[in-house]
C-alpha positions as CSV (number, residue, x, y, z in Angstrom):
1,M,100.8,60.7,115.7
2,A,100.3,57.1,117.0
3,P,101.4,56.4,120.6
4,L,104.5,54.4,120.9
5,V,104.5,51.2,123.3
6,R,107.2,49.0,124.3
7,C,107.3,45.5,123.1
8,S,106.9,43.1,126.1
9,H,109.5,40.8,124.9
10,C,112.3,42.6,123.4
11,A,111.7,46.2,124.9
12,K,111.7,48.3,121.5
13,N,109.3,50.9,120.9
14,F,107.1,50.9,118.2
15,A,103.8,52.8,117.2
16,V,100.3,51.4,117.8
17,S,97.1,53.5,116.8
18,R,94.7,54.7,119.5
19,W,92.0,52.4,118.5
20,D,94.0,49.4,118.9
21,Q,95.7,50.9,122.3
22,L,92.1,51.8,123.8
23,N,90.6,48.0,122.9
24,G,93.7,46.3,123.8
25,F,94.0,44.8,120.5
26,L,96.9,42.3,119.3
27,V,99.5,44.1,117.6
28,P,102.8,42.4,116.5
29,C,105.9,43.8,117.5
30,P,107.9,44.8,114.0
31,S,111.4,43.4,115.4
32,C,110.6,40.3,117.1
33,G,107.0,39.4,115.9
34,I,105.6,38.8,119.1
35,F,102.1,40.0,119.7
36,N,101.6,42.7,122.1
37,G,98.2,43.8,123.8
38,R,96.3,43.5,126.9
39,S,94.1,40.8,128.4
40,W,90.4,41.0,127.9
41,N,88.1,40.8,130.8
42,I,85.3,37.8,130.1
43,R,82.5,39.6,132.1
44,A,83.1,42.6,130.2
45,V,83.1,41.0,126.7
46,A,80.3,38.8,127.8
47,L,78.3,41.8,128.9
48,A,78.9,44.1,125.9
49,G,77.7,41.3,123.8
50,L,74.5,40.7,126.0
51,F,73.6,44.8,126.1
52,L,75.1,46.0,122.8
53,H,74.5,42.9,120.7
54,V,75.6,43.7,117.3
55,F,77.5,46.8,118.4
56,S,79.8,45.0,120.7
57,F,81.8,43.8,117.5
58,F,83.1,47.1,117.7
59,L,84.8,46.3,120.8
60,V,86.3,42.9,119.7
61,M,87.1,43.6,116.1
62,R,89.0,46.5,114.2
63,P,86.0,48.9,112.5
64,A,86.4,47.6,109.1
65,R,85.8,43.8,110.1
66,A,83.3,44.7,112.6
67,L,81.4,46.6,110.2
68,V,81.3,43.7,107.5
69,S,80.5,41.3,110.2
70,A,77.6,43.7,111.9
71,L,75.9,44.0,108.2
72,A,76.2,40.4,107.3
73,F,74.7,39.5,110.7
74,G,71.8,41.9,110.1
75,S,71.6,40.8,106.5
76,L,71.2,37.2,107.8
77,A,68.8,38.0,110.7
78,Y,66.4,39.8,108.3
79,L,66.4,37.4,105.6
80,T,65.8,34.3,108.1
81,S,63.2,36.5,110.3
82,S,60.4,36.2,107.9
83,V,60.4,32.1,107.7
84,A,61.2,31.9,111.5
85,T,58.7,34.3,112.5
86,S,55.7,33.3,110.1
87,G,54.1,31.6,113.1
88,A,53.6,28.4,111.5
89,Y,56.3,26.4,113.8
90,P,56.2,28.2,117.2
91,A,59.6,25.9,118.2
92,L,61.4,27.5,115.1
93,E,60.0,30.7,116.2
94,V,61.7,30.7,119.6
95,T,64.9,28.8,118.4
96,W,65.3,31.8,115.8
97,Y,65.0,34.4,118.7
98,V,67.4,32.5,121.2
99,L,70.1,32.4,118.4
100,F,69.7,36.0,117.4
101,L,69.9,37.1,120.8
102,L,72.8,34.6,121.9
103,S,74.8,34.5,118.8
104,P,76.8,38.1,119.3
105,I,78.0,36.6,122.8
106,V,79.1,33.4,121.4
107,I,81.1,35.2,118.4
108,D,82.8,37.6,121.2
109,A,83.5,34.9,123.3
110,A,85.2,33.2,120.3
111,L,87.2,36.2,119.5
112,L,88.2,36.6,123.1
113,V,89.6,33.1,123.3
114,R,91.8,33.4,120.2
115,H,92.8,36.9,121.7
116,Q,94.4,35.3,124.8
117,I,95.9,32.3,123.1
118,K,97.3,34.7,120.6
119,L,98.5,36.8,123.7
120,G,99.8,33.6,125.5
121,Q,98.2,34.4,128.6
122,P,95.1,32.8,130.2
123,S,92.0,34.8,130.9
124,S,92.1,37.3,133.5
125,Q,88.7,35.8,135.1
126,T,89.8,32.1,135.1
127,P,92.9,30.9,137.2
128,V,95.2,28.4,135.8
129,A,95.6,25.3,138.3
130,Q,99.4,24.7,138.7
131,T,99.8,21.0,138.3
132,T,102.8,18.9,138.0
133,V,103.0,15.7,135.9
134,V,104.7,12.8,137.8
135,A,105.9,10.0,135.4
136,A,104.9,6.5,136.7
137,P,107.3,4.1,137.1
138,T,107.3,1.6,133.7
139,H,108.2,-1.6,136.0
140,I,108.6,-2.4,139.7
141,R,111.4,-4.7,140.6
142,P,110.7,-7.1,143.2
143,K,112.7,-7.3,146.4
């Protein structure tokens, strides 16, 4: 049985899968439609993308979507590797390796930003400066 969680907006309980609860995925409340989940840590997502590479997709996506994304990424890498690593263009080879190594981090970061925006909270690692905008007078009357 799926565990029950309490909506942060309407305080009603609803069921969430264990995978969604473990990873903090956003789940809309069936009553009010507000997304519920937890904030992701920027450092954890970036380090997962760096060290786990394509397998980090399983931490930031649901399993079916992560599998499709990992297979698509692997296929694209395999198909382009023969052209990029042929040795004819060393700059192209270096560019391919850099893109191959860094693209999971960029994809994870984009998903993190989308997650935080939908959650409606700033990231846990970047404080939001409190600023007040004061309207300037439109005209100044002479005395």
